[in-house]
N, C-alpha and C positions, 0 to 999 in steps of 0.2 A: 594813767592805766584805763581810759578811753583809746586813746589812743594809739596807745600796744594792741590793742584788743583789734582797732582798724586795721592796725598793720598789717596781724596777722590773717586776717580775715580777706585782707587783699595779696598779702601772700601763697595763701591754701587756693582760689581761685585761680587765678595766674596759671598756677601747676596743674590745675584740672583742665584749665582749657589745653597746654601745652601739652596735657598725656591724649587731652581728645581730640587732636588737632595733629594727631601723630596718622602714618597711613597705615592700614590695621594691615598684621602678613600674616600668613598664611589659616584665613578665617576660611579660603573659598580652596575646598581641597582640585587636585589637576582632574582636567579633564576623564572620563573612562574613558574605555571603549566603544563602539556601535559596531553593532553586528547584520548585516543584512543579508536575507534568506533570500538565495539565488534557485533554489533546485530542494521542490523540499514541498512545500507551504498548501494544507488542500490539498497531498497525491492520495492517490484510491489504490490501493497493494491491492493483489490475487492473490489470494490467499490459497487455491485450487494451482493454479500455475507457480505457487512464490515466487513472485515475482514486485520488482517495487522498481522507484526510480530514488539515484543517489541522489546523496546531502549533499548538500551545496551552499558552501557558506560565505562572505567577503568582510574581512574583519578591518573597521577603521579606525581613524585619531581621531580627535575633538579635532581637527582641521578639516574632517574631509579627505584624509588621505589613506592610499592602505596599508598595513601594517608587514613588516613582512614576518616569517619567523617565532610567528605567534603559535597559541595554544591550542587550540580548540578540541573541545572535550563533547563528543556525541554521547546523549544518555538514555535511555532507551529503557520502559517502562518493566519494570522487573516481575509486575502480574497481570493480566488479563489481556488485550490485545495489542499485539506488541511485536518485537523481533529479536534481529539477532543479525550480529556483523559476525563475518568469515569461521558461519558454522556454531556458534555458540559464546560467543562476546556480549554481554549486554554494553558498555563500554567502548572505546575506541577514540585516541589520540590522537591528529591528525595535526601536522603544522604550518600555517599562511604559507603559501608561495609569492614571487615575488607580486605579483598581481593584489596580495593579498587575503589570498582563497583556500579554502581549507574543502576535501570532498571528501566522505567517507568512500570504502572500500566493503566489498563481504553483507553490505547488504542487503537483508531476505526479512518479510514479513514472517509469524506464526502462523496458526490455524483458528487461530479466533479472533470472530469477528466485529467491530465496530470503532468507537474512537478515543485517537490517543495522545497526548504529550509528546514528544521528545525534544530534552532541555538540550541545549546548547549553551557550553562556558569557554569565550577566550580568559588570556591571559599573556600577556608583556612588560614583563617588567612587574611592579605596583601596578602599573594598571588591571583592573578585569571589567567583565560585563556580562551580561546572561540575557538567552531568548530563548523561544517556546516555538518548534516548528509541529502542525496542529494535523496525523493526517487520519487516515482507515483503515479498516480491512476488508475487502468485500467479499462472497461469495457466493453461489448457483446463481439465483439469474440475474444480483445486482453486476453478476462482472461483463465487464464488456466479449469477452474471450466466451468465457462459459457462450452466451445467447448464441455468437456466430459455430458453435462448436453442435450446440442445440438443433438448431435452420439444416447445420450439414450433413444433423442424421436421420434427420425430418427428411429433406428431401434425397436420402439414401433410401429410406423408408418405402419412401411416394414409389422412387423407381422399381425400387426390386415387389414392389405390390404388383404396379401395374404391368408388368414383365410375367409376375406369378400366372399374375390373371386371362392374360393373351397365351402364357404357356399351356393352363389351361383349356381354354373353350377352342383351341384348337388340337389337344389331342381328346376334348371330348366329341370334337366331332370327326378325329379321322377312327375313330372310335367304335361310333354309330355308326356311320357309314362301313366300316370293315368288318364290324357282327351283323349288322344288315344285306351284305350282298353274300359274306359267308352261311346266313343261315338262305339265302335265293338259291344258291349255288347247291345244298349238300338237302339229296332225294331222299322224301320220305316211305318206307315201305313197312308194309307190314305182310308177315307171313302167319299163314292157320296156323294150327297146332294140336294137340291132340287133348279131347279134353275129355277127363271121367268123373264118374258120380260116383261117391259111396256115401256110409252109412252116417250116423253121426257120432266120434270121438270120445 
């Protein structure tokens, strides 16, 4: 009886050893895609001029090679500081070229200032990946173009003010000369008249 039990235990241990020695299959998922942000990260969009830098990403596989014809979706926030594609769309689908790059078109910021994130999703077959592009909308004194416009405006006002002051001085000087000369050239005459005295009325 004991021999039979020993034989059974040895057979069970041998079977378990064979199972553990087999190579694991499908335990590691296939390598996902990689998204590399080429343009757009940290960009500051001018809400006054409605100008923004295009969004450009590069999709690569697990071996760091570019993936062609991958579907890339750029997704803008629905509320708050954000933007639109081609005037009204919040999402845009672009396919990568032979270099694995995808670029947005018609991207413009809205009129709300602040920071926001743009979600990027890439899909090729059964593989996918996502990334985030951080941007901000600025305006007023913080916008570079507005600073330039404001400095130009002050320069124009300074020139106009100086010209007006000079013209006023010249006009005042000429006006004073003409009035004094005119007053000097006009003779003053006194003619006698009839004086009558009457009673109180």
